[in-house]
C-alpha positions as CSV (number, residue, x, y, z in Angstrom):
1,M,103.0,107.1,112.3
2,A,99.7,107.0,110.8
3,K,98.9,104.2,108.6
4,P,98.2,106.2,104.9
5,N,94.4,106.3,103.8
6,E,95.5,104.8,100.3
7,L,91.9,103.9,99.6
8,G,90.6,107.8,100.4
9,A,93.2,109.1,98.3
10,F,92.6,106.8,95.5
11,L,88.7,107.6,95.8
12,R,89.8,111.7,96.1
13,A,92.1,111.3,93.0
14,R,89.6,109.4,90.6
15,R,86.7,111.9,92.0
16,A,88.4,114.7,90.7
17,R,88.6,113.3,87.2
18,V,85.4,112.7,86.5
19,R,83.3,115.7,85.0
20,P,79.5,116.0,85.3
21,G,79.1,115.9,81.6
22,D,80.7,112.8,81.7
23,V,78.2,111.2,83.9
24,G,75.0,112.9,82.7
25,L,74.8,115.5,85.3
26,P,74.8,119.1,84.2
27,S,77.4,121.4,84.9
28,G,75.4,124.4,86.4
29,A,76.3,128.2,85.8
30,A,78.4,128.7,88.9
31,P,82.2,127.3,89.0
32,R,82.9,124.5,91.2
33,R,85.0,125.3,93.8
34,T,86.9,121.3,93.3
35,P,87.5,120.2,90.2
36,G,85.6,116.7,89.2
37,L,82.2,115.7,90.7
38,R,81.3,116.5,94.4
39,R,81.0,113.9,97.0
40,E,77.5,113.9,97.2
41,E,77.3,113.6,93.6
42,I,79.7,110.3,93.4
43,A,77.7,108.9,96.9
44,A,74.0,109.2,94.8
45,L,75.8,107.4,91.6
46,A,77.0,104.7,93.6
47,G,74.1,104.2,95.3
48,L,75.4,104.9,98.8
49,S,74.6,107.9,101.4
50,I,76.7,110.9,101.9
51,D,77.8,110.2,105.2
52,Y,79.1,106.6,104.3
53,Y,81.0,107.9,101.6
54,I,82.7,110.8,103.6
55,R,83.8,107.7,105.9
56,L,85.1,106.1,103.0
57,E,87.2,108.8,101.9
58,Q,88.2,109.7,105.4
59,G,89.3,106.4,106.1
60,K,87.0,105.9,108.9
61,E,84.9,103.4,106.8
62,S,87.4,100.4,106.2
63,N,85.3,97.3,105.3
64,P,82.8,98.2,102.2
65,S,81.6,95.0,100.4
66,G,81.9,94.0,96.8
67,P,78.7,95.8,95.4
68,I,79.6,98.9,97.4
69,L,83.0,98.6,95.4
70,D,81.5,97.7,92.3
71,G,79.0,100.9,92.6
72,L,81.8,103.0,93.4
73,A,83.6,101.7,90.5
74,R,80.8,102.3,87.9
75,A,80.4,105.7,89.8
76,L,84.2,106.7,88.8
77,R,84.2,105.0,85.9
78,L,87.2,103.0,86.1
79,N,88.5,100.7,83.9
80,E,89.1,96.7,84.8
81,E,92.6,97.8,85.8
82,E,91.4,100.4,87.6
83,H,88.7,98.5,89.5
84,A,90.8,95.7,90.4
85,H,93.1,98.3,92.3
86,L,89.8,99.5,94.4
87,Y,89.4,95.6,95.6
88,A,93.1,95.6,96.7
89,L,93.3,98.9,98.6
90,A,89.9,97.6,100.1
91,N,91.5,94.8,100.9
92,H,94.3,96.6,102.8
93,A,91.9,98.8,104.3
94,A,90.1,96.1,106.1
95,G,93.5,94.1,106.7
96,R,93.6,91.5,104.4
97,T,95.9,90.6,102.3
98,A,95.3,90.8,98.9
99,R,98.1,88.7,97.7
100,A,100.8,86.4,99.6
101,L,104.2,87.7,99.7
102,S,106.4,85.4,97.2
103,R,110.5,85.8,97.6
104,V,111.9,87.3,94.7
105,S,115.3,85.3,93.3
106,R,117.8,87.1,92.6
107,V,119.4,83.9,90.8
108,V,118.6,83.9,86.9
109,R,118.4,80.6,86.3
110,P,120.8,79.1,83.4
111,G,118.4,78.8,81.0
112,V,116.6,82.0,81.0
113,R,120.2,83.3,80.3
114,Q,120.3,81.1,77.7
115,L,117.2,82.5,76.6
116,L,118.5,86.0,76.6
117,E,121.2,84.8,74.3
118,T,118.8,82.8,71.9
119,V,116.6,86.0,71.2
120,R,119.6,88.2,70.1
121,P,119.8,90.7,68.4
122,C,116.7,91.3,70.3
123,P,117.5,93.5,73.1
124,A,116.5,91.4,76.4
125,Y,117.0,91.5,80.6
126,V,115.4,89.9,83.5
127,L,114.2,92.3,86.1
128,T,113.1,91.7,89.9
129,R,110.0,92.6,91.0
130,T,110.5,96.0,91.7
131,S,112.6,96.3,88.4
132,D,116.0,95.8,89.3
133,L,118.1,94.6,86.6
134,L,119.5,90.8,87.1
135,A,120.9,90.2,83.5
136,A,120.6,91.7,80.2
137,N,122.4,90.6,76.3
138,P,124.6,93.1,75.0
139,E,122.1,94.9,72.5
140,A,120.0,95.8,75.9
141,F,123.1,97.3,77.5
142,I,123.3,99.5,74.3
143,L,120.0,100.2,74.0
144,F,119.6,101.5,77.3
145,T,122.3,104.3,76.9
146,G,124.1,105.4,80.0
147,L,122.6,102.5,82.4
148,T,126.0,101.2,83.0
149,D,127.5,104.4,84.6
150,W,125.3,103.2,87.5
151,P,126.6,100.2,89.8
152,A,125.3,96.9,89.2
153,E,123.2,97.0,92.8
154,R,121.6,100.9,91.0
155,R,120.3,99.3,87.6
156,N,116.9,99.4,87.8
157,T,114.6,100.6,84.8
158,I,112.1,102.6,87.1
159,R,115.1,104.3,88.5
160,Y,116.5,105.0,85.1
161,T,113.5,106.5,83.2
162,F,113.3,109.1,85.9
163,L,116.6,109.6,88.1
164,H,119.0,109.4,84.8
165,P,119.6,112.2,82.5
166,A,119.7,110.2,79.3
167,A,116.4,108.7,79.6
168,R,114.9,112.3,78.8
169,E,116.6,111.7,75.2
170,L,116.6,108.0,74.9
171,F,112.9,107.9,75.4
172,A,111.4,109.3,72.2
173,D,107.9,110.2,74.3
174,W,109.5,110.2,78.0
175,E,106.1,111.8,79.3
176,H,104.1,108.5,78.2
177,A,107.0,106.8,79.2
178,A,107.3,108.0,82.5
179,E,103.7,107.8,82.9
180,T,103.3,104.0,82.5
181,T,106.1,103.7,84.7
182,A,104.6,105.6,87.9
183,A,101.2,103.8,86.8
184,H,103.0,100.2,87.2
185,L,104.7,100.8,90.5
186,R,101.3,102.3,91.5
187,S,99.6,99.0,90.8
188,L,103.0,96.9,92.4
189,E,102.3,98.7,96.0
190,A,98.6,97.8,96.0
191,S,99.4,94.1,94.9
192,Y,102.3,93.9,97.2
193,P,102.2,95.9,100.2
194,D,104.2,94.0,102.2
195,D,107.3,93.8,100.2
196,P,110.1,96.1,101.3
197,D,111.7,96.8,98.4
198,V,108.3,98.8,96.9
199,P,108.3,101.9,99.6
200,A,112.1,102.1,99.2
201,L,112.0,102.8,95.7
202,I,108.7,105.0,96.2
203,S,110.2,106.9,98.6
204,E,113.8,107.7,96.6
205,L,111.7,108.9,93.5
206,L,109.5,111.3,95.7
207,S,112.6,112.5,97.0
208,G,114.5,112.8,93.8
209,S,112.1,113.6,91.0
210,A,109.5,116.1,90.9
211,E,108.4,114.6,87.6
212,F,107.5,111.5,89.9
213,T,106.0,112.8,92.7
214,R,103.3,114.6,89.9
215,L,102.4,111.6,88.4
216,W,102.4,109.5,91.7
217,Q,99.6,112.4,92.9
218,R,97.6,111.2,90.2
219,H,97.1,107.6,91.2
220,D,96.7,106.1,88.0
221,V,97.5,101.8,87.6
222,R,99.0,99.7,84.9
223,Q,100.2,96.6,85.1
224,R,103.3,95.8,82.8
225,Q,102.2,94.7,79.2
226,G,103.6,94.7,75.5
227,E,103.8,97.9,73.7
228,A,105.3,99.9,70.6
229,K,108.2,102.2,72.3
230,P,109.9,104.9,70.3
231,F,113.1,105.6,70.8
232,R,115.7,108.0,70.2
233,H,119.5,106.6,70.5
234,P,122.1,108.8,70.3
235,Q,124.2,106.3,68.1
236,V,121.5,104.8,66.1
237,G,118.6,107.8,65.7
238,E,115.1,107.0,66.1
239,F,113.3,103.6,65.7
240,T,110.5,101.6,67.4
241,F,110.5,98.3,68.9
242,T,107.5,96.4,70.3
243,S,108.4,94.9,73.9
244,E,106.8,91.4,75.2
245,V,107.1,91.2,78.6
246,L,107.2,87.6,79.9
247,N,106.4,86.6,83.8
248,L,108.9,83.7,85.3
249,A,109.2,82.0,88.5
250,D,111.1,83.5,91.4
251,G,109.0,87.0,90.8
252,Q,111.3,87.7,87.9
253,R,110.1,89.2,84.5
254,M,111.7,88.9,81.2
255,T,111.4,91.7,78.6
256,V,112.3,91.1,74.7
257,Y,112.2,94.2,72.6
258,Q,111.4,93.3,68.8
259,A,111.0,94.7,65.4
260,E,109.7,93.3,62.1
261,P,112.8,92.1,59.9
262,G,112.7,94.2,56.4
263,T,111.8,97.2,58.2
264,R,114.1,100.3,59.0
265,D,113.7,99.7,62.9
266,H,115.0,95.9,62.4
267,D,117.6,97.7,60.4
268,A,118.0,99.8,63.7
269,M,118.2,96.6,66.2
270,T,120.8,95.1,63.5
271,L,122.9,98.1,64.1
272,L,122.5,98.2,67.7
273,S,124.0,94.3,67.9
274,M,126.8,95.4,65.8
275,I,127.9,98.5,68.3
276,A,127.4,95.5,71.0
277,G,130.6,94.2,69.3
278,G,129.1,90.8,68.6
279,A,129.8,89.9,72.5
280,Q,128.3,86.3,73.6
281,R,128.6,86.8,77.1
282,V,125.1,87.7,79.2
283,I,125.9,90.4,81.2
284,G,124.7,91.3,85.2
285,G,123.9,89.0,87.9
């Protein structure tokens, strides 16, 4: 099977999203046959020959230099994360590994489990690189309603977002949650091309979710970071928590949801903890 031309696919997807007016070019009276800029326009903006740029998109040129990539990033109006993603794809195309594959431990250290208890009533959980759930405190399981319907080996927050029906109701802005989740997975694919868990999850989502397929074709990229997340919980109602992502050893990461004391959001968190029944045992793993 031929190796996918991810660099070319990324260039085409991003070129289609740049309008002539975005880069100071006239739109012209005649309608364009394709969205975004033409190949020759991107080539000119990046300081490349049209033939060289076409070879890049077609996967026939696989070793662009740093200045060429920087010129493309400027022409395509890429942000910092997208610029880094372009470099990662170029490394893959040239046969250079962007990052050595490190083993992800599925064993949660006792100190991390203690931390999950310490942060209560803040919902918190520990995930693998591909977002398999390894451990969570009771509030996290109450927050992500329906997650425990699945056996432990299928509990994955990316899979939950796209394939669990409860996620559509839980995330008050499901489209934004889905967009950021797909973009995170796209970044993960570029950062860890040799991790077999990444393509396996992507394949499952492409076959099981039309929404994921649509978002995957956009080639958006984003690293996981803290943000405000609105929820619509069936037992607690509407509230917003702020998530913080902590990178741990062994390829794991911990997410903690917080709310400012004295607010309605914090009251919702207290209610979640009350529903959890005051359980003291950390679940998972």
